[in-house]
C-alpha positions as CSV (number, residue, x, y, z in Angstrom):
1,M,-18.3,-36.9,104.7
2,N,-20.0,-38.8,107.5
3,P,-23.7,-39.0,107.0
4,E,-24.3,-36.9,110.5
5,K,-22.5,-34.0,109.6
6,L,-24.2,-34.4,106.1
7,E,-27.5,-34.5,107.7
8,A,-26.5,-31.8,110.0
9,D,-25.6,-29.6,107.3
10,I,-28.4,-29.9,105.4
11,M,-30.6,-28.9,108.4
12,K,-29.0,-25.6,108.6
13,L,-30.0,-25.0,105.2
14,S,-32.8,-22.3,104.7
15,P,-35.6,-23.5,102.3
16,S,-34.2,-20.9,99.8
17,K,-31.0,-22.7,99.6
18,L,-32.6,-26.0,98.7
19,D,-33.4,-24.7,95.3
20,A,-30.8,-26.3,92.7
21,P,-27.5,-24.7,92.0
22,S,-27.3,-23.4,88.5
23,E,-25.1,-25.6,86.1
24,E,-22.3,-23.2,86.8
25,E,-22.6,-23.4,90.2
26,N,-22.9,-27.4,90.1
27,L,-20.0,-27.7,88.0
28,Q,-17.9,-25.5,90.5
29,L,-19.1,-27.5,93.4
30,W,-18.2,-30.9,91.7
31,V,-14.7,-29.4,90.9
32,Q,-14.8,-28.3,94.8
33,E,-15.7,-32.2,95.9
34,A,-13.2,-33.7,93.5
35,Q,-10.6,-31.7,94.6
36,R,-11.1,-32.3,98.4
37,R,-11.7,-36.0,98.0
38,L,-8.1,-35.9,95.9
39,N,-6.5,-34.1,98.9
40,D,-8.0,-36.5,101.2
41,L,-6.7,-39.4,99.2
42,R,-3.1,-37.9,99.1
43,E,-2.8,-36.8,102.6
44,G,-4.0,-40.4,103.8
45,K,-7.5,-39.5,105.2
46,A,-9.2,-41.7,103.0
47,K,-8.4,-45.0,101.0
48,A,-9.1,-45.9,97.7
49,V,-11.4,-48.6,97.2
50,P,-11.5,-50.6,94.0
51,A,-14.5,-49.9,91.9
52,E,-15.3,-54.1,91.8
53,D,-15.4,-54.1,95.6
54,V,-17.8,-51.4,95.4
55,F,-19.9,-52.6,92.7
56,Q,-20.0,-56.1,95.0
57,R,-20.9,-54.3,98.0
58,A,-24.0,-52.4,96.3
59,R,-25.0,-55.8,94.8
60,T,-25.1,-57.5,97.9
61,A,-26.9,-55.0,99.8
62,I,-29.7,-54.6,97.2
63,L,-29.7,-58.4,97.3
64,C,-30.1,-58.8,101.1
65,A,-32.6,-55.8,101.0
66,K,-35.0,-57.6,99.1
């Protein structure tokens, strides 16, 4: 999900929907997200990035922000 879509989706939420989900709801949401991501990988809509590359990018971003 791109940042613009995420922001738009958040803006649509009413204040009552901003309450934290229950533990069970949270688990269901994470399972759905994991399934969506796996499907995206399998369908070629997303590509896997090695963890070391992700961590290196994060370290670089943190160091550049200082």
